[in-house]
C-alpha positions in Angstrom: 213.2 89.0 65.8 213.3 92.7 66.7 214.9 93.8 70.0 212.2 94.4 72.6 213.0 98.1 73.1 209.6 99.0 74.4 210.5 97.6 77.9 210.3 100.2 80.7 213.8 99.0 81.9 215.2 101.1 79.1 213.9 104.3 80.7 216.1 106.8 82.5 216.1 106.7 86.3 214.2 110.0 86.4 211.2 108.3 84.9 210.5 106.8 88.3 206.9 107.7 88.4 206.2 105.9 85.2 207.9 102.8 86.3 206.1 103.0 89.6 202.7 103.3 88.0 203.4 100.6 85.4 204.0 98.2 88.3 200.8 99.3 89.9 199.0 98.8 86.6 200.3 95.2 86.4 199.0 94.6 89.9 195.6 95.8 88.9 195.5 93.8 85.7 195.7 96.9 83.5 197.7 96.2 80.3 199.3 99.3 78.9 201.0 100.4 75.7 204.2 98.9 77.0 202.7 95.5 77.5 200.8 95.5 74.2 204.0 96.5 72.4 205.6 93.4 73.6 202.6 91.4 72.4 203.1 92.7 68.9 206.7 91.6 68.5 208.1 90.7 66.0 206.5 93.5 64.0 205.9 93.2 60.2 209.1 93.8 58.4 207.3 94.7 55.1 205.3 97.4 56.8 208.4 98.8 58.5 210.2 98.9 55.2 207.3 100.6 53.5 207.0 98.0 50.8 203.5 96.6 51.2 200.4 97.9 49.4 196.7 97.1 49.9 195.1 99.8 47.7 193.3 97.4 45.3 191.7 94.0 45.5 194.4 92.3 43.5 196.6 92.6 46.7 197.8 93.0 49.2 201.2 93.0 47.6 204.6 93.1 49.2 207.9 93.6 47.5 210.5 90.8 47.9 213.6 89.6 46.0 211.3 87.0 44.4 208.6 89.6 43.6 210.3 92.9 42.9 207.1 94.4 41.5 203.5 94.4 42.7 200.8 92.7 40.6 200.1 96.1 38.8 203.9 96.5 38.2 204.5 99.1 40.9 208.0 99.2 42.4 209.1 99.5 46.0 209.9 103.2 45.4 206.4 103.8 44.0 204.7 102.0 46.9 206.9 103.7 49.6 206.5 107.2 48.2 202.8 106.7 47.7 202.4 105.5 51.3 204.3 108.5 52.6 202.1 110.9 50.6 199.0 109.3 52.1 200.4 109.6 55.6 201.1 113.3 54.9 197.5 113.7 53.6 196.3 112.4 57.0 198.5 114.8 58.8 197.5 117.9 56.8 193.8 117.0 57.1 194.1 116.8 60.9 195.8 120.2 60.9 193.1 121.6 58.7 190.5 120.4 61.1 192.3 122.2 64.0 192.7 125.4 61.9 189.0 125.4 60.9 188.1 125.0 64.6 190.4 128.0 65.4 188.8 130.0 62.6 185.3 129.3 63.9 186.3 130.1 67.5 187.9 133.4 66.4 184.7 134.5 64.5 182.4 133.5 67.3 184.7 135.4 69.8 184.6 138.5 67.7 180.8 138.3 67.7 180.7 138.1 71.5 179.5 134.5 71.6 182.3 132.9 73.6 184.1 133.4 76.9 187.3 134.3 75.1 188.4 137.7 73.8 190.8 139.3 71.3 193.9 139.2 73.5 196.8 139.6 71.0 195.8 142.7 69.1 199.1 143.2 67.4 199.1 139.7 66.1 195.5 140.1 64.8 196.6 143.2 62.8 199.8 141.7 61.6 198.0 138.6 60.2 195.3 140.7 58.7 197.9 142.8 57.0 199.6 139.8 55.5 196.2 138.8 53.9 195.7 142.3 52.5 193.0 143.4 54.9 192.3 147.0 56.2 193.8 147.0 59.7 192.1 150.3 60.6 188.8 148.6 61.1 187.2 148.1 64.5 188.9 145.1 66.1 186.0 142.7 66.3 185.0 143.5 62.7 188.6 143.0 61.6 188.7 139.6 63.4 185.5 138.5 61.6 187.1 139.5 58.3 190.3 137.7 59.1 188.4 134.5 59.9 186.7 134.8 56.5 190.0 135.5 54.8 191.7 132.5 56.3 188.7 130.3 55.5 189.1 131.4 51.8 192.8 130.5 51.9 192.0 127.1 53.4 189.4 126.3 50.7 190.6 128.0 47.5 191.8 126.2 44.4 195.2 124.7 43.7 195.9 127.3 41.0 196.0 130.2 43.5 199.1 130.3 45.7 198.8 130.6 49.5 199.3 134.2 50.5 200.9 133.3 53.8 203.6 131.3 51.9 204.3 134.3 49.6 204.4 136.8 52.6 206.2 134.8 55.3 208.7 132.5 53.5 212.2 134.0 53.1 212.8 135.2 49.5 215.5 132.6 48.7 213.3 129.8 50.0 210.4 131.0 48.0 212.5 131.0 44.8 213.6 127.4 45.5 210.0 126.3 46.0 208.8 128.1 42.8 211.6 126.4 40.8 210.4 123.0 42.1 206.7 123.8 41.4 205.7 123.1 44.9 204.0 126.4 46.1 200.7 125.1 47.3 197.2 126.5 46.8 194.3 125.9 49.2 195.1 123.0 51.5 191.8 121.3 51.1 192.1 121.4 47.3 195.7 120.1 47.6 194.4 117.3 49.7 191.8 116.4 47.2 194.4 116.2 44.4 196.9 114.3 46.5 194.4 111.7 47.7 193.4 111.2 44.1 196.9 110.8 42.7 197.8 108.4 45.5 195.1 105.9 44.5 196.2 102.8 42.7 197.5 103.3 39.2 197.1 107.0 38.9 200.5 108.6 39.8 203.2 106.0 40.0 206.2 108.3 39.6 208.0 108.3 43.0 209.7 111.6 42.3 206.4 113.3 41.5 204.8 111.7 44.6 207.7 113.0 46.8 207.4 116.5 45.4 203.7 116.4 46.1 204.4 115.4 49.6 206.7 118.4 49.9 204.0 120.6 48.5 201.5 119.4 51.1 204.1 119.9 53.8 204.4 123.6 52.9 200.6 123.9 53.2 201.0 122.2 56.6 203.7 124.6 57.7 202.1 127.9 56.8 198.4 127.0 57.3 198.2 124.0 59.6 201.0 125.2 61.9 201.7 129.0 61.6 198.1 130.2 60.9 196.6 128.0 63.6 199.3 129.1 66.1 198.6 132.8 65.3 194.9 132.5 65.6 195.1 130.6 68.9 197.4 133.4 70.2 194.9 136.0 69.1 192.2 134.3 71.1 194.0 133.0 74.1 197.0 135.4 74.3 200.7 135.2 73.4 202.9 132.9 75.5 204.0 134.5 78.7 206.9 133.1 80.7 206.0 131.7 84.1 206.6 128.7 86.3 204.5 125.5 86.8 205.2 121.9 87.6 205.2 118.5 85.7 205.0 114.8 86.4 202.3 112.6 88.2 203.4 113.9 91.6 201.6 117.2 91.0 198.2 115.5 91.3 196.3 116.7 94.4 194.4 114.0 96.4 192.1 116.6 98.0 190.7 118.3 94.9 188.3 117.4 92.1 190.8 116.6 89.3 190.1 117.2 85.6 192.5 116.4 82.8 192.6 118.3 79.4 194.0 115.7 77.0 194.7 115.9 73.3 195.8 118.8 71.1 193.2 121.7 71.2 193.1 124.1 74.1 189.6 125.7 73.9 187.6 123.5 76.2 190.5 123.4 78.7 190.7 127.2 78.7 186.9 127.5 79.2 187.1 125.0 82.1 189.9 127.0 83.7 187.9 130.2 83.4 185.0 128.6 85.3 187.3 127.1 87.9 188.8 130.6 88.5 185.5 132.6 88.4 182.5 130.4 89.2 182.0 130.5 93.0 179.0 128.3 92.7 181.0 125.4 91.3 183.6 125.8 94.0 180.9 125.6 96.6 179.6 122.4 95.0 183.0 120.9 95.0 183.4 121.7 98.7 180.0 120.2 99.4 181.2 117.0 97.8 184.1 116.9 100.2 186.8 118.4 98.0 189.0 121.4 98.8 188.6 122.8 95.3 188.9 122.0 91.6 192.0 121.7 89.6 192.7 121.1 85.9 195.8 119.3 84.7 197.3 119.1 81.2 198.2 116.0 79.2 200.0 115.9 75.9 199.7 118.9 73.6 196.5 120.4 75.1 198.4 120.7 78.4 201.4 122.3 76.6 199.1 124.9 75.0 197.6 125.7 78.4 200.8 126.0 80.3 202.2 128.3 77.6 199.7 131.0 78.6 197.9 129.8 81.8 200.9 128.8 84.0 199.6 130.3 87.2 198.6 127.4 89.5 196.5 129.9 91.5 194.1 130.1 88.6 193.3 126.4 88.7 195.9 125.1 86.3 197.9 122.5 88.3 200.6 121.3 86.0 201.5 118.9 83.2 201.0 115.2 83.8 202.8 113.7 80.8 202.6 112.7 77.1 201.2 110.0 74.9 202.7 107.1 76.8 201.6 108.4 80.1 197.8 108.6 79.5 196.8 105.2 80.9 199.1 105.6 83.9 197.8 109.0 84.9 194.4 107.3 85.2 195.9 104.4 87.1 196.7 106.9 90.0 193.0 106.6 90.8 192.9 110.4 91.5 191.6 111.6 88.1 187.9 112.2 88.1 187.4 113.2 84.5 189.4 113.2 81.3 188.3 115.5 78.4 189.6 114.0 75.1 189.9 116.3 72.1 191.0 115.8 68.5 193.7 113.0 68.4 196.1 110.8 70.3 193.5 109.4 72.8 194.0 105.7 72.7 191.5 102.9 73.4 193.7 101.8 76.3 192.8 105.1 78.1 189.2 103.9 78.5 190.3 100.4 79.5 192.3 101.9 82.3 189.4 104.2 83.3 187.2 101.2 83.6 189.3 100.0 86.6 188.5 103.2 88.4 185.7 105.8 88.9 187.2 108.0 86.2 184.8 109.6 83.7 186.1 109.8 80.1 184.4 112.4 77.8 184.8 113.2 74.1 184.8 116.9 73.5 185.5 116.8 69.8 183.0 115.8 67.1 185.7 113.8 65.2 186.6 111.7 68.3 184.6 108.6 69.2 185.8 105.7 71.3 184.2 102.4 72.0 182.6 102.4 75.4 182.6 106.2 75.8 179.0 107.3 75.6 179.4 110.7 77.2 179.9 113.2 74.4 180.0 117.0 74.7 181.3 118.1 71.3 183.0 121.5 71.5 181.0 124.4 70.1 182.5 127.9 70.5 179.0 129.5 71.2 178.2 126.9 73.9 181.6 126.2 75.5 180.9 128.2 78.6 177.9 126.0 79.4 179.8 122.9 78.3 182.6 123.8 80.7 180.1 124.0 83.6 178.6 120.7 82.7 182.0 119.0 82.5 183.0 120.4 85.9 179.8 119.1 87.4 180.4 115.7 85.9 183.8 115.7 87.5 182.4 116.6 90.9 179.9 113.8 90.6 182.7 111.3 89.7 184.8 112.6 92.7 182.2 111.4 95.1 183.0 107.8 93.9 186.8 108.1 94.1 188.4 105.2 95.8 185.3 103.0 95.7 186.8 100.8 93.0 190.5 100.8 93.5 192.6 102.9 95.9 194.4 106.1 95.1 198.2 105.8 94.6 200.2 108.9 93.5 204.0 108.9 92.9 205.9 111.7 94.7 208.0 112.8 91.8 207.5 116.2 90.2 209.7 118.9 88.7 209.6 122.7 88.3 209.0 123.9 84.7 209.6 127.3 83.1 207.1 127.6 80.3 205.6 130.2 78.1 208.3 130.7 75.5 207.4 132.2 72.2 208.9 134.9 69.9 207.3 137.7 71.9 208.2 136.4 75.3 211.7 135.5 74.1 212.2 139.0 72.8 211.2 140.4 76.2 214.0 138.4 77.8 216.4 139.6 75.2 215.5 143.2 75.7 213.2 143.5 72.7 215.7 142.4 70.0 217.2 139.2 68.6 220.6 140.9 68.6 221.7 139.4 72.0 220.9 135.9 70.7 222.6 136.5 67.4 225.6 137.8 69.2 226.1 134.8 71.4 225.6 132.5 68.4 228.2 134.5 66.4 230.6 134.4 69.3 230.3 130.6 69.7 228.9 130.8 73.2 225.9 129.1 71.7 227.2 126.9 68.9 223.8 126.6 67.3 220.1 125.7 67.9 218.5 122.3 67.6 214.7 121.9 67.7 213.8 118.5 69.3 210.1 118.1 68.7 207.2 115.7 68.2 206.1 112.6 69.9 207.3 109.7 72.0 207.6 106.2 70.8 207.3 102.8 72.4 210.2 101.4 70.4 212.6 103.5 72.5 211.2 102.9 76.0 209.6 106.0 77.4 211.2 109.3 76.1 214.6 107.5 76.1 215.8 108.6 72.6 214.7 112.2 72.9 216.2 112.7 76.4 219.4 111.1 75.4 219.7 113.3 72.3 218.8 116.5 74.2 221.5 115.7 76.9 224.1 115.0 74.2 223.3 118.3 72.4 223.4 120.4 75.6 226.9 119.1 76.3 228.0 120.5 73.0 226.7 124.1 73.8 223.8 123.7 71.5 220.6 125.4 72.7 217.6 123.1 72.5 214.0 124.1 71.7 211.2 121.6 72.2 207.5 121.3 71.4 205.0 118.5 71.5 205.2 115.3 73.6 209.0 115.6 73.7 208.4 118.7 75.9 206.8 116.6 78.7 209.8 114.3 78.9 212.2 117.3 79.1 210.0 118.9 81.8 209.8 115.8 84.0 213.5 115.3 83.5 214.1 118.8 85.0 215.6 120.2 81.8 213.2 123.1 81.6 214.2 124.9 84.7 217.1 127.4 85.1 219.0 125.0 87.5 219.4 122.6 84.5 222.2 124.9 83.3 224.5 123.0 85.6 224.1 120.0 83.4 225.3 121.6 80.1 228.4 122.8 78.4 230.3 125.6 80.0 229.6 128.2 77.3 225.9 127.5 77.2 225.8 127.4 81.0 227.1 130.9 81.1 224.4 132.2 78.7 221.6 130.5 80.6 222.8 131.9 83.9 223.1 135.4 82.5 219.6 135.4 81.0 218.0 133.3 83.8 216.7 130.7 81.3 216.8 126.9 81.1 218.9 125.3 78.4 215.8 123.7 77.0 213.1 126.2 75.9 209.6 124.9 75.5 207.7 126.5 72.6 204.5 124.5 73.3 202.5 121.9 71.5 203.0 120.1 68.1 201.2 122.8 66.3 203.7 125.3 67.8 206.3 123.9 65.5 204.9 126.7 63.5 206.1 129.1 66.2 209.6 127.6 65.9 209.6 128.0 62.1 208.6 131.7 62.5 211.5 132.1 65.0 213.9 130.5 62.6 212.6 132.7 59.8 213.1 135.8 61.9 216.7 134.8 62.6 217.4 134.1 58.9 215.9 137.5 58.0 217.9 139.3 60.7 221.1 137.8 59.2 220.0 138.3 55.6 220.4 134.6 54.8 218.2 131.6 53.8 216.9 129.2 56.5 219.2 126.5 55.0 222.2 128.6 55.8 221.7 128.8 59.6 223.5 126.7 62.2 220.1 125.1 63.0 218.9 121.5 62.9 215.7 119.7 63.6 215.0 116.3 65.2 211.9 114.3 65.8 213.7 111.4 67.5 210.5 109.6 68.5 208.0 110.6 65.8 204.7 108.7 66.0 202.0 109.4 63.5 200.7 111.1 60.4 200.9 114.8 61.5 204.6 114.1 62.4 205.2 112.9 58.8 203.9 116.2 57.4 206.0 118.1 59.9 209.1 116.2 59.1 208.7 116.8 55.4 208.2 120.5 56.0 211.4 120.7 58.0 213.3 119.2 55.0 211.5 121.4 52.6 212.2 124.4 54.9 215.9 123.7 54.4 216.8 122.0 57.7 219.0 119.1 58.5 216.2 116.8 59.8 217.0 113.9 62.1 214.2 111.3 62.4 213.6 108.3 64.6 212.5 105.6 64.3 213.5 105.0 60.7 210.5 106.1 58.5 208.8 103.3 56.5 210.8 103.7 53.3 213.9 101.5 54.0 212.9 99.0 51.3 212.8 101.7 48.6 216.4 102.5 47.7 215.7 105.4 45.3 213.4 107.1 47.8 216.0 106.7 50.6 218.7 108.2 48.3 216.4 111.2 47.5 215.5 111.9 51.1 219.0 111.4 52.6 221.1 112.8 49.8 219.6 114.3 46.6 217.0 116.6 48.2 219.8 118.7 49.9 220.7 120.0 46.4 217.1 121.1 45.9 216.0 122.5 49.3 219.1 122.6 51.4 217.6 120.1 53.9 217.9 116.4 54.1 216.9 113.4 56.3 219.2 111.7 58.8 218.1 108.4 60.4 221.0 107.7 62.8 219.4 105.8 65.7 222.3 105.9 68.1 221.5 109.3 69.8 225.1 110.0 70.7 226.1 109.6 67.1 223.1 111.6 65.9 224.1 114.5 68.2 227.6 114.3 66.6 226.1 114.6 63.1 223.9 117.5 64.2 227.0 119.2 65.7 229.0 118.6 62.5 226.2 120.1 60.4 226.0 123.2 62.7 229.8 123.7 62.6 229.7 123.5 58.7 227.0 126.1 58.6 229.0 128.4 61.0 232.1 128.1 58.8 230.1 128.9 55.7 228.7 132.0 57.4 232.2 133.0 58.6 231.3 132.8 62.3 
């Protein structure tokens, strides 16, 4: 039987608000992800090892010592590699959905049909130039042309390489990928072929399947991540450094409270605009007995908003938490409306809302949930009116607050420095990467580790990621976060300048000199693309390949399909990539050997699956030290 690691008792003491709200949930008869995890134990060993297949009606098949091949003859390696490819297909398809929504929003904005504007003009021109467009055109006309050009890139055939890969990838990396035959064409065409070859009895060569997964991951990196991030910046503005707060203690009992939950920031940004500028809605809130209206972030949508809209005076009130927090934020009884977009909204969210007055609304046409009958699917041309409607729904719900169960809000909250991106980081460094490179060369910062992604019930709540981050900081390794991991670091107090007191002496000195926290938040999961652009910039500045840098990546609590595509991209990008929990390939010995050993000779990256976070931090440090020695620093 598996160890019951999903128990809240494994949490760090600073996760007090989560433990407090979990006890309250139990008192109210609300079962959460933590409870349902315990119900599922012991989990299926065949699934965890990646050696089960249900693609045809002969099965399902599972690989055992007694039955080393499936009915069709497929081996454990074929099944595991095929399963990983299918997971990566899901991940890339979700990113393509978000990219297409960004494209449509950019085009509608350029046509004057949205409340947004072209805010990052230089980024618009830079991206247009990469795609071969005439940047001397009028800005709105250029934005329309850029939207059309990215649409073409998204949909073109597999025989035409992606321009962003050719233009943005470091030359040495591009040569490696060409030699492997994994330069992707249009992501949607690549998805079509990958889904076809991962059917039963089409492509059963595990090496070919893994190479195809790497090919999809490159499309993920340059289109699903980097292109989406750039377009969102063009519309909403580049990240700007500012201060906000995190944890459930930020919830205000005297205001109408709306939560933007999910991965896509457009509806949340529109709601914030109305909160800040619509006096009529503020008057309606006061007439209902509230002192005002506030919007809170949850998961990646919140991370996107606080990157740019971190001024609480404009209605943004802070970040509540991540995937494992969503039921518990509702259990406070003080949330009037939750806007769910794209992915990571769980059925348990509605089950918790049913115990309160909370209104749950889908704002994405791909998101439907049993019991949620209020649907306002995001449309760029209608989002201003949609935002007003959502705020009025929240005001109406506020009038019923406390009529079902009482309000109970933990007192815990932490200051957060947010808004880090390449542009804002350069502003701190005086306009050049040179100061950062100098402190890396001197050893004051030993290297950089990106700790990104999700949170996972197997580890408790953020336990693995926080343990790893703390261990890395002791070793004078600067940490960059994005995704749900960021919320844990924020609530832990690691994304404020005072956290410099918790780290190694050399890193402490740099943080104090620059006035920065030792853990820098680059935003949401899609902003892994922002991190990759930063790593590329460092590699180009030093004149080396990304695989030569004293840099490592970790997703210590990865969760779902998008994270699989991200993880494969990190390896393909040339990075030492630590993953937890162990991906579902353990029963496929040849696949394991390729991912943890052989692939390093091909891309410079490899997978590490050490689940003891202190040992994982040691392995990351050893990797960084080796890269420093190879560079002669």
